Residue, then its C-alpha position, 0 to 999 in steps of 0.5 A: m309726102l312720099s318716101y321711096v327706097l332707091g336701093v339696098e346694098h350688100l356691104t362686103e368690105s370694111h366700112t370706110a368713108d371712101y367705101l361708103e361714099r362709093k356705094i352711095l354714089d353707085v345707087l345714084n348712078l343706078w338711077n342716073k341721078d347726078r349727085k348735085r341733085v341731092r338737096l339733103i342727106v340724113t344719117d346717124n352720127a357715125s364718123n365714117i358715114t358722116k365723112a362719106c356724105v361730106q365727101a360726096f355732097s358737101k358738109s352743107r348738105h349733110v344733116p345728122c339724124f336728130a333722133h339718133t343725136i338725142n338718143l345718145i344723151p340717155a345712152n351715154a348716161l346709162g353707158y360707160k367710158q374708157v378711162d386709163n384702159q378701164s371701163m367707167p360709168h358716165m354716171p356712177g350709180i346709174p348702171e346699178i339702178m338699171r341692173k336692178l330694174k332689169n332684174i325685176v322685169t326679167m323676174s316678172h317674165k320668168k317667174q310665173n308665181f310673181s307674174d300671176e301675183m302681179k295680175n292679181q294685183h291688177k285685177a284687185n285695182g279694177v283692171s279687166e283681163g283684156q287690159l292687163r299689162r306686163l313690164q316691158q323688157d328692153v333691148p340694149t342697143r335701142w334706147s326707145s325700148t329702155y324708155a318703154m321699160i322705165k315707163s312701164y315700171l313707173e306706171l305699174l309700180p303699185s302692183v309691182t310693189l304689192a306683188a313683190l312683198k310675197f317674194p323676198d328674193i326680188e329687190l325693188l328700187t328704193s324711193s330715191e332710185v325711183a326718182t332717178v329713173t323718173a328723171i331718166k324717163n323725161v329724156h325721150s326722143t323724136a325725129s321731127k321738128v328738130i329746132p323746136m324739139i331741141k328747145m322744148n326738150n331743154t325746157k322739159l329737162e329744166a322743169v323736171e322736179v327732183a328732190a334737193n337731197d337726191e344727189l344722183a337724180l340731180k346729177f343725171k338731170k345736169f348731165a342730160i342738160r349738158e349733153l343736150k347743149l353739147r350735141c345740139d348747140e350748133i343745130e341752128n347754124n345748119m342752114p337746111l334745118a334753119l330754113a325748114t323751120l323758118l318756112d314752116p308756118r307753124y313754127m317760123a322763128f319762135h323756137f330759135q335761141r340765137a338771133l344771129a342764126v335767124a338773121n343768117a337764115k333770113s339773109l339766105l332766104q332773101k338771096e334765094i327769093i331774089k334768084m327766083l324773081h330774077d329767073d321770072v324777070e328773064t322769062a318775062v323778057s322773052a314774053c314781052d317781045v311784040q310780034t305783029l303781022p302787017t298786011t300793008d306797007v303803011e301798017q308795016e311802017k307804023d309797026e316799025l315805028w311803034s316797035v321802038h315804043d314796045e322795046y322801050v316799055s319792055s326793057a324799062h319794065v324789066r330794068d325797074a323790076s331787076d333793080d328792085l328785086g331786093s326790096v320785093a324779096l324783103t317785103e315778101i319775107k316781112a309779110f310772111f313773118s308778120r303772120a301769126p303761126y298756124p295751129r300745130h296740127s295743121n298741114p304746112l304743105e296744105i298751107w303753102 
């Protein structure tokens, strides 16, 4: 698989859908590419770029970036919403926990004595100098960095706790708050294998163990499951993604949660196969034209006589093949889906 950058455009006007559509088409025109040749375009979920792509290529050829979609789940849980012109947290209590965690991380970077004490605790636990780690700082606009910050805190929690005993001004997270950020850590993102990852993320979220008396962690878990369903519930109905999953010999239909989505995708796949077979038949028609080079009048007469046979056999073969294309396509599809899935780490391009 290869990726190429076709262009980088400086946007000098308001980022309206019409303006973004024009800039995208400018890049295609620069390379003399017709918009009809674009099979799929992937963007984030912003309304302006989504509308621009739908206008330029149609809704069926636009796919929202899965990484961005799923990243909105923890971002919403950690963020705020507007209620009666007031900023209110989506999950009351979560922002306060994150502020405490960020303060601990900031102190570990700015307070040298605290940082040194954490190193001493690491060494006391047998960690060598070259393997010493620090708490990760997050970037507000990037969820992956918040995930890294939470993950580093949980992994270094024993050393942080012991080091903080010597610094009363550092307020550690309570046990219930640690449980909450542990639940948050389990909502992580990936940009590949969309339909399988939706099901697996949902399975992982459902399996997160939260203490029955930890109300905030329970609320976060329910919020994350609800947001995942809200944002990804219709993904299986996106034909390009559905077909890509079905045709991947590692996954096929195993991770679909709707039988109707599988049936619709297989129906479209059958139509595409019939179209390809029909093109092959048309090619065969021209290939079946029999040309001879008679050398005598007798041979020419024989050739003209037997040409009737040649034309009959050719047309009959093409007609029979054309009439049975649906059955051929269905047989191909059944044969493919009757196979056992290939190992997850295998290369589907090599398999194909």
